[in-house]
Legacy VTK file of the C-alpha trace (Angstrom):
# vtk DataFile Version 3.0
C-alpha trace
ASCII
DATASET POLYDATA
POINTS 173 float
0.000 0.000 0.000
1.393 3.420 -0.973
1.551 6.389 1.399
-1.300 8.007 -0.532
-3.490 4.892 -0.257
-2.676 4.596 3.458
-3.569 8.259 4.034
-6.841 7.854 2.161
-7.677 4.702 4.153
-6.931 6.536 7.430
-9.292 9.343 6.463
-11.980 6.896 5.329
-11.731 5.059 8.651
-11.897 8.283 10.666
-14.852 9.825 8.835
-16.934 6.645 9.048
-16.988 6.869 12.837
-20.097 8.967 13.610
-18.616 10.539 16.747
-15.659 11.823 14.740
-17.376 12.662 11.463
-20.052 14.857 13.036
-18.483 16.234 16.191
-15.035 17.231 15.020
-15.285 19.133 11.798
-15.112 22.624 10.464
-17.696 23.809 7.976
-17.907 27.149 6.235
-20.483 28.362 3.702
-19.737 31.395 1.599
-21.530 33.065 -1.300
-19.346 34.450 -4.083
-20.426 36.674 -6.952
-18.778 34.479 -9.598
-19.803 31.452 -11.622
-18.691 27.957 -10.512
-16.098 27.664 -13.312
-14.353 30.829 -12.095
-14.406 29.665 -8.470
-13.154 26.226 -9.529
-10.239 27.740 -11.439
-9.309 29.825 -8.401
-9.290 26.670 -6.256
-7.189 24.582 -8.634
-4.893 26.954 -10.574
-1.435 27.225 -8.975
-0.952 30.622 -10.635
-4.081 31.993 -8.902
-4.043 30.458 -5.410
-1.168 32.582 -4.015
-3.358 35.682 -4.522
-5.803 34.592 -1.808
-4.377 31.484 -0.059
-1.673 32.905 2.257
0.746 33.061 -0.682
0.516 29.281 -1.150
0.470 27.624 -4.558
-1.882 24.650 -4.609
-0.244 22.112 -6.906
-1.675 18.841 -8.218
-2.295 16.770 -11.328
-5.993 17.083 -10.349
-7.180 13.537 -10.782
-8.227 10.957 -8.196
-5.132 9.546 -6.504
-2.873 12.449 -7.484
-0.868 14.192 -4.766
-1.882 17.739 -3.831
0.508 20.147 -2.117
0.210 23.680 -0.797
3.635 25.200 -1.367
5.110 28.470 -0.088
7.005 30.813 -2.416
10.307 29.543 -0.954
9.404 25.961 -1.986
8.497 24.671 1.491
5.503 22.315 1.443
2.970 23.696 3.932
0.232 21.041 3.594
-0.070 17.889 1.533
-2.667 15.308 0.648
-4.193 13.223 -2.096
-7.064 13.989 -4.469
-9.926 11.661 -3.485
-12.612 13.028 -5.817
-12.357 15.503 -8.689
-15.625 16.557 -10.345
-15.177 19.990 -11.969
-16.705 22.478 -11.330
-18.836 20.873 -8.641
-16.879 18.870 -6.084
-13.284 18.490 -4.928
-12.297 16.153 -2.092
-8.731 15.792 -0.839
-6.965 14.411 2.156
-5.121 17.009 4.231
-1.991 16.761 6.316
-0.268 19.784 7.815
3.501 19.712 7.452
3.900 22.048 10.428
6.363 20.474 12.896
3.719 20.801 15.643
1.169 18.805 13.585
3.287 16.070 12.012
1.938 13.436 14.406
-1.679 14.245 13.432
-3.384 11.763 11.123
-4.562 12.972 7.700
-8.027 14.487 7.523
-10.379 15.294 4.643
-11.362 18.557 2.968
-14.462 18.718 0.747
-15.232 21.699 -1.480
-18.794 21.806 -2.891
-19.787 24.441 -5.439
-23.468 25.130 -5.976
-24.537 27.556 -8.741
-27.202 30.045 -7.672
-27.840 32.384 -10.578
-25.094 35.019 -10.622
-23.408 33.602 -7.536
-21.833 30.379 -6.337
-22.421 28.922 -2.907
-19.185 27.343 -1.755
-19.348 24.877 1.134
-16.073 23.777 2.661
-16.087 20.892 5.129
-12.903 19.780 6.880
-13.527 16.538 8.770
-11.971 13.257 9.803
-10.320 14.596 12.957
-9.747 11.949 15.612
-9.532 14.542 18.369
-8.945 18.251 18.869
-5.508 17.904 17.333
-3.007 20.598 16.462
-4.331 20.504 12.886
-7.909 20.915 14.151
-6.877 23.987 16.151
-4.788 25.447 13.296
-7.543 25.264 10.674
-10.308 26.460 12.997
-9.947 30.099 11.967
-7.740 29.506 8.951
-10.448 28.344 6.568
-12.695 31.353 7.289
-9.824 33.673 6.462
-8.926 31.791 3.274
-12.548 31.794 2.113
-12.981 35.498 2.893
-9.828 36.195 0.940
-11.037 34.033 -1.986
-14.355 35.932 -2.052
-12.603 39.310 -1.957
-10.196 38.308 -4.702
-12.879 36.935 -7.043
-15.268 39.839 -6.518
-12.762 42.714 -6.602
-9.531 41.354 -8.105
-7.748 42.594 -4.980
-5.878 40.652 -2.329
-7.426 40.764 1.153
-5.078 42.276 3.740
-5.680 41.347 7.379
-3.303 43.029 9.836
-1.580 40.565 12.129
-2.497 37.486 10.066
0.568 35.811 8.511
0.187 35.574 4.766
-2.539 38.245 4.756
-0.851 41.186 6.457
1.493 42.429 3.730
0.637 45.041 1.163
LINES 1 174
173 0 1 2 3 4 5 6 7 8 9 10 11 12 13 14 15 16 17 18 19 20 21 22 23 24 25 26 27 28 29 30 31 32 33 34 35 36 37 38 39 40 41 42 43 44 45 46 47 48 49 50 51 52 53 54 55 56 57 58 59 60 61 62 63 64 65 66 67 68 69 70 71 72 73 74 75 76 77 78 79 80 81 82 83 84 85 86 87 88 89 90 91 92 93 94 95 96 97 98 99 100 101 102 103 104 105 106 107 108 109 110 111 112 113 114 115 116 117 118 119 120 121 122 123 124 125 126 127 128 129 130 131 132 133 134 135 136 137 138 139 140 141 142 143 144 145 146 147 148 149 150 151 152 153 154 155 156 157 158 159 160 161 162 163 164 165 166 167 168 169 170 171 172
């Protein structure tokens, strides 16, 4: 079994346990004035993601089983995972593992992006689940996803990068 298959199996096992799948998850809904194809491109295009995702390039071959990495400008891999499901421009599911030294012992989790067209806007639902406990990763992403999604919305609606004082990756002009 490859590392990617093992990570996917770990996530599958974790999210099938009802106490884990429902109790320990983060979910954010956001409405973006853009069509699903535009939102999808922003989620999957490594040339676009640094504009709203803390300067990180999200890199992948974008097919089931392909690795996915969030990479800083200096080449350091920030997060990694595997594409579980790829259904453009509707649904993207990946595993997620923080490469932060504090979180390396955390098991991989799962991130699901759902895009729902609603006329001139897209409803984006992000669910991060599969946590076995309130791990370091759980704590790190608690506020992180809301900031990333707010930044994505700002970028797609205005073309500008969101600047949040005191938030690494969002506080530079």
